[in-house]
C-alpha positions in Angstrom: -64.0 -7.1 6.1 -65.4 -6.9 2.7 -63.8 -7.8 -0.5 -63.2 -4.4 -1.5 -61.6 -3.6 1.4 -59.7 -6.9 1.5 -58.9 -6.0 -1.5 -57.3 -2.6 -1.0 -55.2 -3.8 2.1 -53.3 -6.4 -0.1 -52.4 -3.9 -2.6 -51.1 -1.4 0.1 -49.3 -4.3 1.7 -47.5 -5.2 -1.3 -46.8 -1.5 -2.3 -45.6 -1.0 1.4 -43.4 -4.5 1.0 -42.2 -3.6 -2.5 -41.5 0.2 -1.0 -39.3 -1.9 2.2 -37.0 -4.2 -0.5 -36.4 -1.3 -2.8 -34.9 0.6 0.3 -33.2 -2.7 1.8 -31.0 -2.9 -1.8 -30.9 0.6 -2.2 -29.0 0.6 1.6 -27.3 -2.7 0.6 -25.8 -1.4 -2.6 -24.7 1.9 -0.8 -22.9 -0.2 1.8 -21.4 -2.9 -0.3 -17.9 -2.6 -1.2 -17.2 -1.9 -5.5 -14.8 -4.8 -6.6 -11.9 -2.5 -7.2 -12.4 -1.7 -3.1 -12.3 -5.1 -2.6 -8.9 -5.9 -4.6 -7.2 -3.0 -3.2 -8.2 -4.3 0.2 -7.1 -7.6 -0.8 -3.5 -6.5 -2.4 -2.9 -4.2 0.1 -3.2 -7.2 2.7 -1.4 -9.4 0.6 1.5 -7.0 0.6 1.3 -6.2 4.4 1.5 -10.3 5.2 4.9 -11.0 3.3 7.7 -9.5 3.1 8.8 -9.0 -0.6 12.3 -9.2 -0.1 12.0 -13.2 0.6 9.6 -13.8 -1.7 10.4 -16.0 -4.4 11.2 -13.7 -8.4 7.9 -15.9 -9.7 5.3 -14.4 -7.1 7.1 -10.9 -6.8 6.5 -10.8 -10.2 2.5 -11.7 -10.0 2.3 -8.6 -7.1 4.5 -6.6 -10.3 1.7 -7.5 -12.7 -1.0 -7.4 -10.2 0.2 -3.7 -9.2 0.6 -2.5 -12.8 -3.4 -3.4 -13.3 -4.8 -1.4 -10.5 -5.3 2.2 -11.4 -3.4 5.4 -10.7 -5.7 6.5 -7.5 -5.9 2.6 -5.8 -2.0 2.1 -6.3 -1.7 6.0 -4.6 -4.6 3.9 -1.9 -2.7 0.9 -1.3 0.4 2.4 -1.1 -0.6 4.9 1.6 -1.9 1.8 3.4 0.9 0.0 3.2 3.0 2.8 4.1 1.1 3.9 7.1 1.3 0.1 8.5 4.8 -0.1 8.2 5.3 3.0 9.9 3.2 1.9 12.5 5.1 -1.1 12.9 8.4 0.5 12.8 7.1 3.5 15.6 6.0 0.3 18.1 9.3 -1.1 17.6 11.5 2.0 18.7 9.1 2.8 21.3 11.1 2.3 24.2 14.5 2.8 22.5 16.5 6.3 23.5 17.3 8.1 20.6 20.7 6.4 20.5 19.4 2.8 20.2 17.1 4.2 17.2 20.5 5.8 15.6 22.1 2.7 16.1 19.2 1.0 14.4 19.6 3.1 11.5 22.7 3.1 10.9 23.1 -1.0 10.8 19.6 -0.5 8.4 22.1 1.7 6.0 25.3 -0.8 6.6 23.2 -3.2 5.5 21.9 -1.6 2.4 25.3 -1.3 1.4 26.2 -4.6 1.5 23.4 -6.1 -0.5 24.5 -3.0 -2.8 28.0 -4.6 -3.1 26.5 -8.0 -3.6 25.2 -6.9 -6.5 26.5 -9.1 -9.5 26.7 -6.8 -12.9 23.4 -8.2 -14.3 21.3 -7.6 -11.4 22.5 -3.9 -11.3 21.7 -3.9 -14.9 17.9 -5.8 -14.4 17.5 -3.4 -11.0 18.7 -0.4 -12.8 16.0 -1.1 -15.7 13.1 -1.6 -13.4 13.7 1.2 -11.2 13.8 3.3 -14.2 10.6 2.6 -15.4 7.7 4.8 -14.7 5.9 2.6 -12.1 9.1 2.3 -10.0 9.3 6.5 -10.0 5.7 6.8 -8.8 6.3 4.2 -6.1 9.8 6.4 -5.0 7.5 10.0 -5.2 5.1 8.5 -3.3 7.5 7.6 -0.5 8.6 10.4 -0.8 5.3 12.4 -0.4 4.4 10.3 2.4 8.0 10.7 4.1 7.8 14.5 3.6 3.8 14.3 4.7 3.3 11.4 7.5 6.4 11.8 10.0 7.1 14.1 12.3 9.9 16.4 12.2 12.0 14.5 14.6 10.9 11.1 12.9 12.3 13.1 9.4 15.7 14.3 11.2 16.5 10.8 12.6 15.6 8.8 9.4 17.3 11.2 7.1 20.4 9.0 6.8 18.8 6.3 6.0 16.4 8.0 3.4 19.5 9.7 1.6 21.5 6.4 1.5 18.2 5.0 0.0 18.0 7.6 -2.8 21.6 7.2 -3.3 21.0 3.3 -4.1 18.4 4.0 -6.3 20.1 6.7 -8.1 23.5 4.0 -8.6 21.5 1.6 -9.9 19.5 3.6 -12.9 22.7 6.1 -13.8 24.7 4.5 -16.3 28.7 3.9 -15.8 
């Protein structure tokens, strides 16, 4: 192989290698998640790992701030992912139950909600009412109701209607001014 052939071979190998690297980078960038998607996934996993009811107030406030920083479309995706996961948990929990047992479970949850509302102090009611009056809280309530309508079967909605109505009454009682 003479010098000219060797030079052409090196040029072709260089071009082929460069093209391979560029195609590889393009493929990697196509399948790599964006920072927003990673933030959504991390936030969703954080919510699913912890029960907001048992979290310290400071942690809940950090979650609210992080939620507020998410773009609207990200919040909807996070909400849908968390709601779908919680629905799956509920379905798994009630899988072996007959209708009477599910109704008892729902009635217990309604009683718990009423007891929780009865235990609230005036300051807690006012604070919760202010939080629930904010735009973000109204968005969440709307998303819950849309998810409820879209994702649950007619049978599930019929069973859960008393609980949803109690929840809406709970929210209304905290938001309305006496």
